[in-house]
C-alpha positions, -999 to 999 in steps of 0.1 A, spaced: 2 -1 0 14 34 -10 -7 68 6 -3 100 1 -18 125 29 -25 162 23 -45 184 57 -69 202 39 -93 230 46 -124 215 35 -124 190 5 -148 182 -25 -153 163 -50 -172 151 -80 -171 115 -100 -177 124 -144 -174 84 -160 -173 56 -148 -129 43 -158 -135 11 -145 -165 -19 -161 -169 -24 -116 -167 10 -108 -193 8 -76 -225 22 -83 -229 54 -59 -261 79 -53 -251 111 -60 -218 119 -78 -208 153 -61 -201 160 -21 -183 193 -7 -172 201 29 -157 231 41 -146 212 74 -111 205 81 -102 168 71 -71 144 62 -73 133 31 -58 104 24 -49 91 -13 -42 59 -9 -35 26 -39 -39 -8 -37 -6 -30 -43 5 -66 -54 18 -75 -16 -22 -70 2 -29 -90 -13 -12 -116 5 -23 -102 47 -51 -83 37 -67 -82 69 -30 -74 84 -29 -47 53 -68 -30 59 -58 -27 103 -20 -10 95 -37 16 73 -65 28 97 -35 23 121 -14 45 100 -43 67 90 -55 70 129 -21 82 147 -21 108 119 -50 120 125 -40 120 163 -13 143 151 -23 163 137 -59 165 157 -83 161 133 -116 140 132 -132 142 100 -109 114 72 -112 111 38 -104 73 22 -93 85 -20 -86 54 -45 -51 66 -60 -38 37 -83 -17 64 -98 11 65 -65 24 28 -75 33 14 -109 23 -24 -87 -16 -23 -85 -34 -49 -74 -64 -58 -85 -92 -36 -84 -114 -63 -56 -84 -62 -36 -79 -27 -42 -118 -22 -31 -117 -46 0 -87 -21 11 -108 9 8 -139 -4 31 -124 -24 52 -103 2 57 -133 27 59 -150 4 81 -122 -2 105 -114 34 112 -162 43 121 -152 15 146 -129 38 159 -155 66 161 -137 90 131 -157 109 105 -151 93 73 -154 103 41 -148 78 9 -143 88 -23 -159 60 -46 -142 40 -67 -136 31 -102 -148 60 -110 -127 99 -128 -127 122 -109 -124 164 -101 -116 175 -70 -104 201 -43 -84 207 -18 -69 234 -1 -40 226 18 -31 237 51 9 241 43 21 234 79 49 205 85 28 178 92 8 184 62 16 165 38 34 131 38 39 99 26 38 61 37 44 27 29 31 -5 43 45 -39 30 27 -59 49 56 -89 42 81 -65 55 64 -62 82 53 -94 90 95 -101 88 97 -73 114 112 -45 97 103 -5 101 87 1 63 68 36 66 81 73 64 75 108 76 74 100 109 83 127 139 79 119 171 58 149 174 39 162 214 5 144 206 18 113 194 45 115 230 14 125 252 -1 91 240 29 71 241 37 81 280 26 67 314 8 90 334 -8 87 371 -35 105 382 -37 118 417 -53 146 447 -35 169 462 -42 180 492 -35 206 507 -15 193 531 5 170 504 -16 144 506 -21 119 480 -48 103 468 -52 78 436 -88 95 414 -103 65 418 -100 61 457 -108 98 466 -136 109 491 -156 136 463 -179 145 490 -181 179 490 -162 184 460 -188 176 432 -168 195 411 -138 186 411 -154 148 404 -168 160 368 -131 182 362 -116 150 371 -141 126 349 -143 147 320 -96 148 320 -98 113 317 -125 105 289 -110 133 270 -136 142 254 -138 175 235 -177 176 211 -206 195 222 -237 181 216 -256 207 226 -254 244 231 -242 252 262 -259 278 280 -234 305 284 -244 310 244 -284 320 245 -270 345 279 -246 358 256 -270 372 229 -296 382 253 -275 405 268 -258 421 237 -222 407 248 -216 391 213 -233 377 184 -224 353 159 -212 367 126 -231 347 96 -200 366 69 -173 355 84 -156 315 94 -174 297 127 -155 301 155 -157 342 148 -175 367 167 -182 396 166 -184 420 195 -212 447 204 -206 485 223 -216 463 253 -200 432 250 -169 450 238 -167 479 265 -171 439 292 -136 428 264 -120 455 272 -122 459 309 -110 424 316 -77 435 287 -72 465 309 -74 446 338 -52 419 330 -22 443 316 -22 470 345 -14 436 367 8 427 343 27 461 348 26 459 385 41 427 377 67 443 360 61 434 324 79 446 292 46 451 268 49 442 233 31 438 205 36 411 175 25 399 140 -1 378 132 8 358 107 39 339 105 61 321 81 51 285 80 96 276 63 109 303 95 132 274 106 124 280 141 90 283 129 88 249 113 109 230 142 81 241 163 47 233 145 66 198 136 71 191 176 34 208 180 13 207 151 -18 225 158 -49 235 134 -39 268 120 -60 291 94 -37 292 64 -27 329 50 -23 327 17 3 358 -2 17 356 -31 28 320 -37 36 319 -2 19 302 27 18 316 62 0 307 92 -23 325 119 -6 329 156 -27 302 179 -9 320 208 18 349 210 48 325 213 59 326 182 60 373 179 77 375 218 101 342 215 116 360 177 108 391 196 137 377 226 159 354 200 174 396 186 174 415 222 204 417 243 199 406 276 225 400 304 216 381 341 207 410 352 181 419 341 166 384 345 134 373 351 126 391 325 90 393 315 70 401 282 33 409 281 11 408 253 -31 406 244 -26 384 210 -55 381 186 -54 342 185 -69 318 157 -70 275 159 -97 261 133 -110 234 156 -130 208 145 -165 218 134 -181 196 162 -160 208 190 -167 238 182 -190 253 219 -198 299 220 -176 310 238 -160 277 255 -140 269 218 -141 291 191 -118 294 163 -112 328 176 -96 341 209 -80 371 226 -48 352 247 -36 377 278 1 360 274 25 366 297 66 351 291 91 351 319 129 343 316 147 328 341 183 317 350 171 278 357 150 261 378 155 276 409 142 310 393 116 294 376 105 281 408 104 312 430 87 326 400 55 302 395 53 311 432 52 346 427 22 344 394 -3 321 413 -7 348 436 -21 371 405 -34 344 390 -58 335 422 -64 368 427 -77 369 391 -101 339 392 -113 348 427 -120 386 409 -140 371 385 -167 356 411 -161 317 398 -158 289 407 -131 268 395 -107 238 398 -69 233 404 -49 209 382 -8 204 376 9 179 360 46 174 366 75 152 349 83 123 372 119 134 377 106 173 388 84 158 407 105 134 429 135 164 430 112 195 435 79 173 456 83 204 486 75 227 458 46 213 444 32 206 476 37 246 482 20 259 456 -10 240 462 -8 248 495 -17 280 487 -47 271 467 -58 264 496 -79 229 487 -71 193 465 -63 196 433 -52 170 407 -24 163 397 -15 144 367 20 131 370 40 116 337 68 92 337 82 112 297 84 143 286 60 144 255 57 182 256 81 217 266 71 216 294 79 197 330 56 216 351 23 234 344 -7 249 363 -45 252 347 -73 271 363 -106 255 351 -143 255 352 -165 233 355 -204 237 328 -239 225 329 -224 200 304 -204 186 329 -173 200 296 -142 216 319 -122 247 298 -86 261 311 -86 295 321 -56 308 336 -20 286 333 8 290 344 39 262 325 74 259 328 89 252 299 124 234 286 123 234 251 114 263 231 146 286 247 167 266 224 143 260 195 140 303 187 181 303 204 169 328 227 198 340 255 216 354 280 251 368 291 255 351 325 284 361 354 308 339 332 305 364 303 291 333 278 260 326 269 239 307 283 195 295 267 176 304 295 144 285 312 106 299 301 76 308 321 39 303 297 14 319 317 -21 329 309 -30 351 335 -67 347 332 -67 324 304 -89 339 263 -111 368 270 -138 345 250 -127 318 283 -129 347 310 -167 352 295 -176 321 286 -166 310 328 -188 344 343 -217 331 326 -220 296 327 -214 306 364 -242 330 367 -265 300 350 -257 278 380 -265 309 403 -296 311 386 -301 268 388 -299 271 427 -318 304 429 -292 332 427 -295 355 415 -274 355 380 -251 387 374 -215 397 359 -188 411 381 -195 446 391 -160 456 378 -166 442 339 -204 449 337 -210 469 309 -232 497 318 -228 494 359 -260 521 362 -289 527 347 -309 557 356 -346 558 348 -362 584 348 -398 590 354 -410 615 325 -393 636 301 -387 662 328 -365 642 349 -342 638 317 -322 668 323 -318 662 360 -305 626 353 -280 642 328 -262 661 358 -265 627 376 -249 612 347 -221 631 342 -210 630 378 -212 595 376 -187 593 343 -164 615 359 -155 591 393 -152 570 364 -190 549 367 -202 533 335 -240 551 331 -271 550 310 -300 563 307 -333 547 297 -353 580 280 -374 556 264 -413 565 259 -418 541 286 -436 531 316 -414 534 343 -421 491 350 -418 484 312 -383 505 314 -374 491 351 -378 450 334 -357 461 302 -327 473 332 -336 440 346 -335 422 326 -303 438 310 -286 430 350 -274 460 355 -263 459 389 -277 493 408 -313 508 386 -321 543 402 -357 560 394 -353 591 389 -389 620 394 -392 651 417 -389 637 446 -354 629 436 -346 661 425 -361 674 458 -342 650 485 -309 644 468 -313 612 474 -318 584 452 -338 552 456 -312 522 440 -324 486 433 -294 462 442 -296 435 418 -277 409 441 -288 417 470 -325 417 461 -331 446 482 -340 485 475 -314 510 492 -318 550 493 -283 569 487 -262 597 475 -246 600 443 -216 607 458 -225 574 482 -234 558 450 -196 563 437 -185 551 461 -200 519 467 -192 514 430 -156 525 439 -153 503 468 -164 470 447 -139 479 414 -109 499 433 -87 473 418 -102 476 383 -89 504 358 -116 529 344 -133 517 310 -152 541 292 -191 529 279 -190 522 242 -222 530 237 -244 571 240 -255 574 274 -289 579 259 -309 543 249 -332 562 226 -300 571 206 -286 533 212 -290 510 182 -303 471 193 -281 448 175 -295 412 195 -310 423 228 -350 419 230 -355 451 253 
């Protein structure tokens, strides 16, 4: 058997006319998909008929292995006799193709088999990454004799992870280790769900998660029919929230001493360091064609920051050195895995890389970083579960450090100890939320990278005057902004199911105060109040529409406005506002100054972000909200 494999963005064929009298009968002559897929052009050879069952099994193994390496579940089986000078009889070839299709379907793959014995036209778009084009050879007789005959097989991180042995524990804050299957999860139900999700490895979304309807009803995020699936649009309310999160994380990173940078969106597949990285850690990239050259859209800030630092002059005196970026990123996830903000194809990643001299400095950096990661997680007001993945050798040598980290978390965490290093890290921490579908998604993460400084030729000059490669901490302090929104909305859904009031954290809520004038005469006074609120950095809007007060109140409640103030002659005379507090479910009297102080007390840690809409609701376009 000979095979050519192409990792493609979409595939189509049209059967023109029969090439063989024995051609398969087909119901439809055309097929088209826009989904990412792995296309396998296969030619059966004379040697395959000596043991057709073995040829089927081993061909399916080759395809499945390649699919795992490029993270693909949609497969195309295409008969292509032109690959060989020694084709098998047509009947043997068809048996092989049908057998491979059957075997791969039994393993859970989505398989399309192109009809045998026809002249066909076809379309594909090769992704262009280092694993996107490969050829393979299988000689059953030589395999049975124990020879290695496959070509083009690199030990990617995906394959290495599959081969690596891992043991999963729950580590308590006192350092005790318990196998996950023996831990008493009483009082830790979400930890149990998280462990179940991680060990099952099922990322497929079978139904829309609750946050999708919420994000549309609150006019935060919506689908964009003019773009690729998984790419979303942010109306002004959502963009206000998005920028509030970005500014909050950036402020924390500036306080941490980071250099804030901006690097390109697209990168060259042919760059030596990038080619090596993608070959080791293949991912589903968007391909960008420019002239006669293919580029890929980045899926993290790593590439730009690493290339930037590889050309910088760095001394040991500047370590630890920190680079930070808000990085628009793209990853063309499988269509079956797309799930709103949990797993989109376009996302915004706050990404910091801290460069350190050695393991001891890396451990100190982790202990500093968990402080701001934990702080940011608490500011999101979400429940979360923490996990750590540690190389066995690192764990045995630095167990006291791991225990110290877990003690800081203050609750049981999942600990995976892997025997062989399958990726660039020896230590990885993840802060995860678990949703109503019992799926989990990582928000914040900290990783100790021992591999990429050499790959990208990043060096610093040590005390000895010589160049050394640093270690790198990859850290996302909050997770992507999209995941942050997913987390807070899924938490709101949990609150609603538990009988609590669903809400957004006040510091990221688009409109923190809504003023409701009882009539037109009250609008100018509301404008005066609004100017005071705006000057203090409080985001506000005024419902000046020709509606009853009751309808205005219901509208504000449906938009989850935290503080609602009905304003009329009584408020103008007394100088006090009747403030309806959403979370507390009550109404209290306070002056404008007291309201400002209340908002400031709850949001003082966050930079002031302006409201990206006209303050008069009568002037606001309706994008996706109902009220």
